[in-house]
C-alpha positions as CSV (number, residue, x, y, z in Angstrom):
1,M,0.0,0.0,0.0
2,P,1.4,3.4,-0.9
3,P,2.8,5.4,2.1
4,V,0.5,8.1,3.6
5,S,2.2,11.4,4.3
6,D,1.2,13.5,7.3
7,R,0.4,16.2,4.8
8,Q,-2.3,14.1,3.1
9,R,-5.9,14.8,4.0
10,P,-7.9,11.8,2.9
11,S,-11.2,13.0,4.3
12,Q,-10.9,16.3,2.4
13,L,-10.2,14.3,-0.8
14,D,-13.2,12.0,-0.1
15,A,-15.5,15.0,0.2
16,I,-14.3,16.3,-3.2
17,A,-14.6,12.9,-4.8
18,A,-18.1,12.5,-3.6
19,R,-19.1,15.8,-5.3
20,Q,-17.3,15.0,-8.5
21,N,-18.0,11.3,-9.1
22,D,-14.5,10.2,-8.0
23,T,-12.8,12.5,-10.5
24,V,-10.5,15.3,-9.4
25,S,-7.9,17.6,-10.9
26,R,-4.2,17.5,-10.0
27,Q,-4.5,20.9,-8.3
28,Q,-7.2,19.5,-6.0
29,L,-5.0,16.6,-5.2
30,L,-2.1,18.9,-4.4
31,R,-4.3,21.0,-2.1
32,C,-5.3,17.8,-0.3
33,G,-1.6,17.0,0.3
34,Y,-1.0,14.5,-2.6
35,D,2.2,15.5,-4.5
36,Y,3.1,14.3,-7.9
37,S,5.0,11.3,-6.6
38,A,2.0,10.2,-4.5
39,I,-0.3,10.5,-7.5
40,R,2.1,8.6,-9.8
41,R,2.5,5.7,-7.3
42,R,-1.2,5.2,-7.1
43,I,-1.6,5.2,-10.8
44,V,1.3,2.7,-11.3
45,A,-0.3,0.5,-8.6
46,G,-3.6,0.5,-10.5
47,R,-5.6,2.2,-7.8
48,W,-6.1,5.4,-9.8
49,Q,-6.1,6.2,-13.5
50,Q,-5.5,9.3,-15.6
51,A,-8.1,10.7,-18.0
52,G,-6.8,13.8,-19.9
53,R,-5.3,16.0,-17.2
54,A,-7.7,14.7,-14.5
55,I,-7.3,11.8,-12.1
56,V,-10.1,9.2,-11.6
57,L,-9.9,7.6,-8.2
58,H,-10.7,4.1,-9.2
59,S,-9.5,1.5,-11.8
60,A,-12.8,0.4,-13.3
61,D,-14.2,1.4,-16.7
62,L,-14.9,5.1,-16.9
63,T,-18.6,6.1,-16.7
64,H,-20.1,9.0,-18.6
65,R,-20.0,11.1,-15.5
66,N,-16.3,10.3,-15.0
67,L,-15.7,11.4,-18.6
68,Q,-17.7,14.6,-18.2
69,W,-15.8,15.6,-15.0
70,A,-12.4,14.6,-16.6
71,A,-13.1,16.8,-19.6
72,V,-14.1,19.9,-17.7
73,L,-11.2,19.5,-15.3
74,S,-8.7,19.0,-18.0
75,V,-8.8,22.5,-19.5
76,Y,-7.6,25.8,-18.1
77,G,-10.3,28.0,-19.4
78,P,-14.1,27.7,-19.3
79,A,-15.5,24.3,-20.4
80,A,-18.9,22.8,-20.2
81,V,-20.8,19.7,-21.2
82,C,-22.8,20.5,-24.3
83,G,-24.9,19.2,-27.2
84,R,-26.8,16.0,-26.8
85,T,-24.9,15.1,-23.7
86,A,-26.1,18.3,-21.9
87,A,-29.6,17.9,-23.4
88,K,-29.8,14.4,-22.0
89,G,-28.9,15.9,-18.6
90,Y,-31.8,18.2,-19.0
91,R,-34.0,15.1,-19.5
92,L,-34.3,15.1,-23.3
93,R,-35.2,11.6,-24.4
94,G,-34.6,9.9,-27.7
95,F,-31.4,11.5,-28.8
96,D,-28.6,9.8,-26.8
97,T,-25.1,9.7,-28.0
98,P,-22.3,7.4,-26.9
99,E,-19.8,10.3,-26.9
100,V,-19.5,12.9,-24.2
101,E,-19.7,16.3,-25.9
102,V,-17.8,19.2,-24.3
103,V,-17.4,22.8,-25.5
104,V,-14.4,25.0,-24.9
105,T,-13.1,28.3,-26.3
106,A,-11.6,28.4,-29.8
107,R,-8.0,28.5,-28.7
108,E,-8.2,26.1,-25.8
109,N,-5.6,23.3,-25.8
110,T,-7.5,20.1,-25.2
111,P,-6.0,16.7,-24.4
112,P,-7.3,13.6,-26.1
113,I,-9.7,11.6,-23.9
114,D,-11.3,8.4,-25.3
115,G,-15.0,8.9,-25.4
116,V,-14.9,12.7,-25.3
117,R,-15.7,14.9,-28.3
118,W,-14.4,18.4,-28.0
119,H,-16.1,21.3,-29.7
120,H,-14.0,24.5,-30.0
121,S,-16.3,27.6,-30.3
122,R,-15.5,31.2,-30.9
123,R,-18.7,32.3,-29.3
124,F,-18.4,30.2,-26.1
125,T,-17.8,32.1,-22.8
126,G,-18.4,31.4,-19.2
127,A,-21.8,33.3,-19.5
128,D,-23.1,30.3,-21.5
129,I,-22.7,28.0,-18.6
130,S,-25.8,27.2,-16.5
131,P,-25.5,28.0,-12.8
132,G,-27.2,24.7,-11.9
133,P,-25.8,21.4,-13.1
134,R,-22.5,19.9,-12.1
135,P,-20.2,19.3,-13.9
136,A,-20.6,22.5,-15.8
137,A,-23.1,22.4,-18.7
138,V,-24.3,25.0,-21.1
139,R,-27.8,26.3,-20.7
140,P,-30.7,24.1,-22.1
141,A,-31.5,26.2,-25.2
142,R,-27.9,26.3,-26.3
143,A,-27.4,22.6,-25.6
144,V,-30.4,21.7,-27.8
145,T,-29.6,24.3,-30.5
146,D,-26.0,23.1,-30.8
147,A,-27.1,19.5,-30.9
148,A,-29.5,20.3,-33.8
149,I,-26.8,22.3,-35.7
150,W,-24.3,19.4,-35.3
151,T,-26.7,16.8,-36.6
152,P,-26.0,15.9,-40.2
153,Q,-29.6,15.0,-41.2
154,P,-32.0,18.1,-41.3
155,R,-35.0,15.9,-40.5
156,V,-33.4,14.7,-37.2
157,A,-32.2,18.2,-36.4
158,C,-35.8,19.5,-36.7
159,A,-37.1,16.6,-34.7
160,L,-34.7,17.4,-31.9
161,L,-36.1,20.9,-31.6
162,V,-39.6,19.7,-31.6
163,A,-38.9,17.0,-29.0
164,S,-37.1,19.5,-26.7
165,V,-40.3,21.7,-26.6
166,Q,-42.6,18.7,-26.2
167,Q,-40.6,17.4,-23.3
168,G,-40.2,20.8,-21.6
169,V,-36.4,21.1,-22.0
170,A,-36.5,24.5,-23.6
171,T,-39.1,27.0,-24.9
172,A,-39.4,27.8,-28.6
173,A,-38.6,31.5,-27.8
174,A,-35.3,30.5,-26.0
175,L,-34.4,28.2,-28.9
176,R,-35.0,30.9,-31.4
177,E,-32.8,33.3,-29.4
178,A,-30.0,30.7,-29.2
179,L,-30.3,29.9,-33.0
180,V,-30.1,33.6,-34.0
181,A,-27.1,34.1,-31.8
182,A,-25.4,31.1,-33.5
183,G,-25.3,33.0,-36.8
184,Q,-25.1,31.3,-40.2
185,V,-25.1,27.7,-39.2
186,Q,-26.1,24.4,-40.7
187,H,-29.8,23.8,-41.1
188,R,-30.5,27.4,-40.0
189,R,-33.4,28.0,-42.5
190,H,-35.1,24.7,-41.7
191,L,-34.7,25.1,-37.9
192,L,-36.1,28.7,-38.0
193,A,-39.0,27.4,-40.0
194,V,-39.8,24.6,-37.6
195,L,-39.6,27.0,-34.7
196,G,-42.1,29.2,-36.5
197,D,-44.4,26.2,-36.8
198,I,-43.9,25.4,-33.1
199,E,-44.9,28.9,-32.2
200,G,-47.9,28.7,-34.4
201,G,-46.9,31.6,-36.6
202,A,-46.1,29.9,-39.9
203,D,-49.4,28.3,-40.9
204,S,-49.9,30.8,-43.8
205,L,-46.3,30.3,-45.0
206,S,-46.9,26.6,-45.0
207,E,-50.0,27.0,-47.2
208,I,-48.0,29.2,-49.6
209,D,-45.3,26.5,-49.7
210,L,-48.0,24.0,-50.6
211,S,-49.4,26.1,-53.4
212,K,-45.9,26.3,-55.0
213,L,-45.5,22.5,-54.8
214,A,-49.0,22.0,-56.1
215,R,-48.1,24.0,-59.3
216,R,-45.1,21.8,-59.8
217,A,-47.4,18.8,-59.5
218,G,-49.6,20.1,-62.3
219,L,-52.4,21.3,-60.0
220,Q,-54.3,24.6,-60.0
221,P,-53.9,26.8,-56.9
222,P,-56.2,25.4,-54.1
223,I,-58.9,27.2,-52.3
224,R,-57.5,28.0,-48.9
225,Q,-59.5,27.6,-45.7
226,A,-62.4,26.0,-47.6
227,F,-65.2,24.5,-45.5
228,R,-67.0,21.2,-45.8
229,L,-69.9,19.7,-44.0
230,D,-68.9,16.6,-42.1
231,A,-71.0,13.4,-41.6
232,S,-72.9,15.1,-38.8
233,G,-73.6,18.3,-40.8
234,R,-71.1,20.4,-39.0
235,R,-69.0,23.0,-40.8
236,R,-65.3,22.0,-41.0
237,Y,-62.5,24.1,-42.4
238,L,-59.7,22.6,-44.6
239,D,-56.2,24.2,-45.2
240,A,-56.3,23.6,-49.0
241,D,-59.1,22.4,-51.3
242,F,-58.1,21.1,-54.7
243,G,-61.7,20.2,-55.8
244,T,-61.5,16.4,-55.9
245,F,-59.3,16.1,-52.8
246,S,-58.1,18.3,-49.9
247,V,-54.9,18.7,-48.0
248,E,-54.4,19.4,-44.3
249,I,-51.1,20.8,-43.0
250,D,-49.9,19.8,-39.5
251,G,-48.1,22.8,-38.0
252,G,-47.0,23.8,-34.5
253,V,-50.3,23.1,-32.7
254,H,-49.9,19.4,-33.5
255,L,-47.2,19.2,-31.0
256,R,-49.9,19.1,-28.3
257,P,-51.6,15.7,-28.2
258,L,-55.1,17.1,-27.5
259,N,-54.9,19.5,-30.4
260,Y,-53.7,16.7,-32.6
261,W,-56.6,14.5,-31.6
262,D,-59.1,17.4,-32.3
263,D,-57.7,17.7,-35.8
264,A,-57.6,13.9,-36.4
265,R,-61.2,13.6,-35.2
266,R,-62.2,16.5,-37.6
267,Q,-60.5,14.7,-40.5
268,N,-62.1,11.4,-39.6
269,D,-65.5,13.0,-39.7
270,L,-64.8,14.4,-43.2
271,V,-63.5,11.1,-44.5
272,L,-66.6,9.4,-43.2
273,G,-68.6,12.0,-45.1
274,G,-66.8,11.0,-48.4
275,D,-63.9,13.5,-48.5
276,R,-60.5,12.5,-49.8
277,I,-57.8,14.2,-47.6
278,L,-54.0,14.1,-47.7
279,R,-52.1,15.2,-44.7
280,F,-48.5,16.6,-44.5
281,P,-46.5,18.0,-41.6
282,S,-45.4,21.5,-42.4
283,I,-41.7,20.6,-42.2
284,A,-42.1,18.0,-44.9
285,L,-43.0,20.8,-47.4
286,R,-39.6,22.2,-46.8
287,L,-37.4,19.1,-46.2
288,E,-38.9,16.6,-48.7
289,P,-40.7,18.6,-51.4
290,K,-40.1,15.9,-54.0
291,I,-42.1,13.4,-52.0
292,V,-44.9,15.9,-51.4
293,I,-45.0,16.7,-55.2
294,A,-45.1,13.0,-56.1
295,Q,-48.1,12.4,-53.7
296,L,-49.9,15.5,-55.0
297,R,-49.4,14.3,-58.6
298,A,-50.6,10.8,-57.7
299,A,-53.7,12.3,-56.1
300,R,-54.4,14.3,-59.2
301,L,-54.2,11.2,-61.4
302,A,-56.2,9.0,-59.0
303,F,-59.0,11.5,-58.2
304,G,-59.1,13.5,-61.4
């Protein structure tokens, strides 16, 4: 067993380790009386292990929490868990990543740590760090926005924003503010559009998009906000009426289950009354216009 110096304060180290998931910096060890020789002896003996510039006080496989602490303790400037890792910490479900994502300033010198993905950001400062979580994490809106920006597929990026609002991780307004602050980034146009849908302010724009796609499908411009009488004789309004069939656009209100059921029930009543109705989410008009055009064209040929 390594010798214990009179200067070493194990109880003080235990208290730090309990707060930081058994992961500490060399400076913290020095303040607890463990010099470089004492640290090296314990690493060589297999009791501790090094991760980046941090020391993990066990020899088992590193957990996600170990990696998060090791990363933020391994840099000299501000650092914070970010992206999908931080979003999961804020209870976002369905977008897990095996990597631990950590953001640092643009010029920060970061050591390699297996399982950690570093993000160097020119706009990251200590003001972006949330005062709550430990280890340090960026605020929820920035975490979600960055996760969406770094996602290669635009559909998944948009779904990430929608899910974060549905699950109460961040508000649409906070996400919009974070996205605008990010500048000219990947998927910016699509992400701003889906935020408009979430906020309920882009319904008319979606209908304009549909009219453009309809022309490309060989259709005449539809009658917008047309009404029909359902099977019970009640008046129901439709987003777009092409004569032989109609189209409904699912916008931001469909994020709420009760609203979605109201619209689904309304459509069911119309279908039972003999109407032919296609349904598209608003974001599909922007992300997959070719599929929308193909289905509109097929409806024109099928229904006349």
